[in-house]
C-alpha positions as CSV (number, residue, x, y, z in Angstrom):
1,M,0.0,-0.1,0.0
2,N,1.5,3.3,-1.1
3,T,1.6,6.1,1.7
4,P,0.7,9.5,0.3
5,P,3.3,12.2,1.0
6,R,2.9,14.0,4.4
7,W,1.9,17.4,2.9
8,I,-1.2,15.7,1.1
9,A,-2.2,13.9,4.3
10,W,-2.1,17.3,6.0
11,C,-4.2,19.0,3.4
12,L,-6.7,16.2,3.5
13,A,-6.9,16.4,7.4
14,G,-7.4,20.2,7.2
15,A,-10.0,20.0,4.7
16,S,-12.0,17.3,6.7
17,C,-11.8,19.5,10.0
18,L,-12.8,22.6,8.0
19,W,-15.8,20.7,6.6
20,A,-16.9,19.3,9.7
21,G,-16.5,22.7,11.5
22,C,-18.7,24.4,8.8
23,A,-21.5,21.4,8.9
24,S,-21.8,21.8,12.8
25,T,-22.2,25.5,12.8
26,P,-25.7,26.7,12.7
27,A,-26.9,29.3,10.2
28,P,-27.2,32.7,11.6
29,P,-30.8,33.5,12.6
30,R,-32.8,35.8,10.1
31,S,-33.2,39.4,11.6
32,W,-36.7,40.5,12.5
33,Q,-38.6,43.1,10.4
34,S,-41.5,45.2,11.9
35,L,-44.5,45.4,9.6
36,F,-46.0,48.2,11.6
37,N,-44.4,51.5,12.6
38,G,-46.8,52.4,15.4
39,R,-47.6,55.7,13.7
40,D,-49.5,55.2,10.6
41,L,-50.5,52.6,8.0
42,T,-47.3,52.9,5.8
43,G,-46.8,49.4,4.2
44,W,-50.6,48.5,4.3
45,N,-53.5,49.3,2.2
46,V,-57.3,48.9,2.6
47,K,-58.8,46.4,0.0
48,C,-62.7,46.2,-0.2
49,Q,-65.8,46.5,-2.4
50,P,-66.3,50.0,-4.2
51,Q,-69.2,50.7,-1.9
52,D,-67.0,50.6,1.0
53,Q,-64.3,52.5,-0.3
54,A,-65.2,55.9,1.3
55,K,-65.7,54.3,4.7
56,T,-63.0,54.1,7.5
57,Y,-62.7,50.9,9.5
58,W,-58.9,50.6,9.8
59,Q,-56.8,53.3,11.6
60,V,-54.1,53.8,14.1
61,D,-54.9,54.4,17.7
62,Q,-52.7,54.6,20.7
63,G,-49.9,52.9,18.8
64,A,-52.0,50.0,17.6
65,I,-53.9,49.3,14.3
66,L,-57.7,49.7,15.2
67,C,-60.6,48.1,13.4
68,D,-63.7,49.6,14.6
69,A,-67.1,48.7,13.0
70,V,-69.2,48.9,16.0
71,G,-72.5,50.4,15.1
72,R,-71.8,50.2,11.4
73,K,-72.4,46.8,10.2
74,N,-73.5,47.9,6.9
75,H,-70.4,46.7,4.9
76,N,-68.8,43.7,3.0
77,Y,-65.4,42.4,3.8
78,V,-62.8,45.0,4.4
79,W,-59.0,43.9,4.6
80,L,-56.0,45.7,5.5
81,L,-53.4,44.2,3.2
82,S,-49.6,44.4,3.6
83,D,-47.7,45.7,0.7
84,Q,-45.0,43.1,1.1
85,E,-45.3,39.4,0.4
86,F,-43.8,36.4,2.0
87,G,-43.1,32.7,1.5
88,D,-41.4,30.7,4.5
89,F,-41.6,32.9,7.8
90,E,-42.2,33.3,11.4
91,L,-44.7,35.9,12.1
92,Q,-45.2,37.3,15.7
93,L,-48.0,39.8,16.8
94,K,-50.3,41.0,19.6
95,F,-54.1,41.6,19.3
96,Q,-56.8,42.9,21.7
97,V,-60.4,42.1,21.4
98,F,-63.4,43.4,23.3
99,R,-66.5,41.9,24.8
100,G,-69.7,42.1,22.8
101,N,-68.1,41.8,19.5
102,T,-70.5,40.1,17.1
103,G,-68.1,39.0,14.5
104,N,-64.7,37.3,14.0
105,S,-61.5,38.5,12.5
106,G,-58.2,37.0,11.3
107,V,-54.9,37.0,9.9
108,Q,-54.8,36.2,6.4
109,F,-51.5,34.8,4.8
110,R,-50.0,33.8,1.7
111,S,-52.9,35.7,0.1
112,R,-53.7,37.7,-3.0
113,Y,-56.4,40.2,-3.8
114,D,-58.2,40.0,-7.0
115,D,-60.0,43.2,-8.2
116,T,-61.7,41.5,-11.1
117,A,-63.6,38.7,-8.8
118,A,-67.1,40.2,-8.1
119,G,-65.8,43.6,-6.9
120,G,-62.7,42.2,-5.2
121,W,-61.8,39.0,-3.3
122,L,-58.8,38.0,-1.1
123,D,-57.8,34.2,-1.8
124,G,-55.8,32.5,0.7
125,P,-55.6,30.8,4.0
126,Q,-56.4,32.6,7.3
127,V,-55.7,32.2,11.1
128,D,-59.1,32.9,12.7
129,I,-59.4,35.2,15.5
130,H,-62.8,34.7,17.2
131,P,-63.8,37.0,20.0
132,P,-67.5,36.1,20.5
133,G,-67.9,33.5,23.3
134,P,-68.2,30.7,24.0
135,M,-66.4,29.8,20.9
136,T,-63.1,31.9,21.3
137,W,-61.3,28.5,21.2
138,R,-61.4,28.6,17.4
139,T,-58.7,31.2,17.5
140,G,-55.6,29.8,16.1
141,L,-57.6,27.4,13.6
142,I,-57.2,27.7,10.0
143,Y,-59.9,28.7,7.6
144,D,-59.5,29.0,3.7
145,E,-61.0,32.1,2.1
146,T,-59.9,31.0,-1.3
147,R,-63.0,31.2,-3.6
148,E,-63.3,27.3,-4.4
149,E,-62.7,26.4,-0.8
150,K,-64.4,28.9,1.9
151,R,-64.1,26.2,4.5
152,W,-62.3,25.2,7.4
153,I,-59.1,23.5,6.4
154,F,-57.5,22.7,9.9
155,P,-59.3,21.0,11.0
156,S,-60.7,19.8,7.7
157,L,-64.5,20.5,7.4
158,K,-66.9,21.0,4.4
159,D,-67.9,24.6,5.1
160,W,-67.7,27.2,7.7
161,R,-69.6,25.4,10.4
162,M,-67.6,23.9,13.4
163,E,-69.2,21.9,16.1
164,P,-68.1,22.2,19.9
165,Q,-66.6,18.5,19.5
166,F,-63.3,20.4,18.3
167,E,-62.8,22.5,21.5
168,P,-59.4,21.6,22.8
169,K,-58.5,20.6,26.4
170,Q,-56.3,23.8,26.8
171,H,-57.1,27.0,25.5
172,V,-56.1,30.6,26.5
173,F,-57.9,33.7,25.3
174,K,-58.0,37.3,27.0
175,Y,-60.3,40.2,26.6
176,A,-59.3,43.8,26.8
177,D,-60.4,43.9,30.4
178,D,-58.5,40.8,31.4
179,G,-55.2,42.4,32.9
180,D,-53.2,43.5,30.1
181,G,-55.9,42.1,27.6
182,W,-53.3,41.4,24.9
183,N,-53.1,38.0,23.2
184,D,-50.0,36.6,21.5
185,L,-50.2,35.0,18.1
186,V,-47.4,33.1,16.2
187,L,-47.7,31.9,12.9
188,L,-45.0,29.7,11.4
189,C,-45.1,28.7,7.7
190,D,-42.2,26.4,6.5
191,G,-43.0,25.0,3.1
192,L,-46.4,23.5,3.6
193,K,-45.8,22.9,7.4
194,I,-48.2,25.3,9.1
195,K,-48.1,25.8,12.9
196,T,-50.0,28.5,15.1
197,I,-49.4,29.3,18.8
198,V,-51.8,31.3,20.8
199,N,-50.7,32.5,24.2
200,G,-48.1,29.8,24.2
201,V,-50.6,27.1,23.3
202,I,-50.1,25.1,20.0
203,R,-53.4,25.4,18.1
204,T,-52.5,24.3,14.5
205,D,-49.6,21.9,13.8
206,W,-50.3,20.7,10.3
207,D,-48.9,19.6,6.9
208,A,-51.0,21.3,4.3
209,T,-49.7,19.0,1.5
210,G,-52.6,18.4,-1.0
211,V,-54.5,21.5,0.1
212,L,-52.5,24.6,-0.1
213,D,-50.8,23.3,-3.2
214,N,-53.9,22.1,-5.0
215,A,-55.2,23.5,-8.4
216,A,-57.2,26.4,-6.8
217,H,-54.4,27.7,-5.0
218,V,-51.8,27.4,-7.7
219,R,-54.2,29.0,-10.2
220,H,-54.7,32.2,-7.8
221,Q,-51.0,32.1,-6.8
222,V,-51.8,31.7,-3.1
223,G,-51.1,29.1,-0.5
224,R,-47.2,29.1,-1.0
225,K,-46.4,32.8,-1.0
226,G,-48.5,35.9,-0.7
227,H,-49.6,38.9,1.4
228,F,-50.8,39.2,4.9
229,A,-54.0,40.8,5.6
230,L,-56.1,41.7,8.8
231,Q,-59.7,41.0,8.2
232,L,-63.1,42.8,8.9
233,H,-65.8,40.2,8.1
234,S,-68.8,41.1,6.2
235,G,-71.6,42.5,8.3
236,D,-69.9,42.2,11.6
237,E,-69.6,45.0,14.3
238,L,-66.1,44.2,15.3
239,R,-63.6,46.1,17.4
240,I,-60.1,44.7,17.5
241,R,-56.6,46.0,17.9
242,F,-53.2,44.9,16.7
243,K,-49.6,45.8,17.5
244,D,-46.0,44.7,17.8
245,I,-46.2,42.9,14.2
246,R,-42.9,41.6,13.3
247,I,-41.6,38.8,10.9
248,R,-38.4,36.9,10.0
249,S,-37.8,35.1,6.9
250,L,-37.1,31.3,7.0
251,E,-35.9,31.2,3.5
């Protein structure tokens, strides 16, 4: 057996050590980016039906984004849409809701607005925020606003109805008059793996393969990449606030 020259052996050993060191070093974490400056709605724009364009439902109040439709339920869906779009990410935010709300809200993600769809429609999945009792436990589950779906996709149901049997054993939800009254929401999207965490409790941990990559989502270019939107549901008298909205890329 031929023995390689000593300098070759040293080079091979050094390369092996260098490769091992690089392989064991984790990639540096992505930096956080704020999506709301606390002063105005720079980076966001309102999307709605033409008859609602002159109405103001979204504004900045005390350093938070406020949606206030109390006493003004004569409206269709009104979304506050992010200018930027994202694919794989971790999103964190705080939301505050008030007792007496008659409707729900949500954080739509990987979504896209189509102005040509019956006056305008936002296709894409949504993390539900459900203030009305006794079903606050729906918060953190996933509804799909994509026009061909319009149903719960986690859990998988045929439409918007959800029975009490899906209530989890553990769930934490606060109203504005409960201590500080702010709820923490985390949304992680890594490929087709979707996770939501509400006040430290995992509510969704799901592989969306076969759903968010199906023909309808591909056709509307949603489900894998798109915009965020905060939602005012059609006909609801909702009052809700959002703050500390930040994101970091996982790509």
